[in-house]
C-alpha positions as CSV (number, residue, x, y, z in Angstrom):
1,X,-10.1,-6.5,-10.5
2,X,-7.8,-3.5,-9.8
3,X,-4.6,-3.9,-7.8
4,X,-3.1,-1.0,-5.8
5,X,-0.1,-0.2,-3.7
6,X,-0.1,2.6,-1.1
7,X,3.1,4.7,-1.0
8,X,4.0,7.5,1.4
9,X,4.6,10.7,-0.4
10,X,6.9,11.8,2.5
11,X,9.1,8.7,3.0
12,X,8.4,6.9,-0.3
13,X,7.9,3.6,1.7
14,X,5.1,1.2,0.8
15,X,2.3,0.0,3.1
16,X,2.0,-3.7,3.6
17,X,0.8,-6.4,5.9
18,X,3.6,-8.1,7.8
19,X,3.9,-11.8,6.8
20,X,4.9,-12.7,10.4
21,X,2.4,-10.8,12.5
22,X,-0.3,-9.6,10.1
23,X,0.3,-6.0,11.3
24,X,0.2,-3.2,8.8
25,X,3.6,-1.6,8.5
26,X,5.8,0.3,6.1
27,X,8.7,-1.0,3.9
28,X,11.2,0.6,1.6
29,X,11.2,-2.6,-0.5
30,X,9.0,-2.6,-3.6
31,X,9.3,-6.4,-3.7
32,X,8.0,-6.8,-0.2
33,X,5.1,-4.4,-1.0
34,X,4.2,-6.4,-4.1
35,X,4.2,-9.7,-2.2
36,X,2.3,-8.4,0.9
37,X,0.8,-5.0,0.2
38,X,-1.4,-5.3,-2.9
39,X,-4.9,-4.1,-2.2
40,X,-7.8,-5.1,-4.6
41,X,-10.7,-3.6,-2.7
42,X,-11.5,0.2,-3.0
43,X,-13.1,0.3,0.5
44,X,-10.1,-1.4,2.1
45,X,-7.8,1.0,0.2
46,X,-9.6,4.0,1.6
47,X,-9.6,2.6,5.1
48,X,-5.9,1.8,5.0
49,X,-5.1,5.3,3.9
50,X,-7.3,6.8,6.6
51,X,-5.8,4.6,9.3
52,X,-2.1,4.6,8.4
53,X,-1.2,7.7,6.3
54,X,-0.6,10.8,8.4
55,X,0.6,12.9,5.5
56,X,-0.2,12.5,1.8
57,X,-0.2,9.1,0.2
58,X,0.2,8.0,-3.4
59,X,-2.0,5.2,-4.7
60,X,-0.1,3.2,-7.3
61,X,-2.4,1.5,-9.8
62,X,-0.6,-1.7,-10.9
63,X,-3.0,-2.3,-13.7
64,X,-3.0,1.1,-15.3
65,X,-1.4,0.9,-18.8
66,X,-0.2,3.7,-21.0
C-alpha cells in the first residue's frame, strides 16, 4: 500500500490531521506530518489536495526507492 505526504510548494509545510481536533491543518514539522499526515488512499489524496491546497502541492511518496 502506498504512503504519501502532501507538502505545500509555497510554504514547504506538510498537511496533516490534528491529533487534538481531527481538523486538517499545516505543519512545518516533518515528524508531525509522518505521525499524523500519511495518506494511503489515492482518492483521499486527491480530495485533500483539492480541498486544502490553494497553490501547487508536492506529493511525497514515502515508498519510492531509488
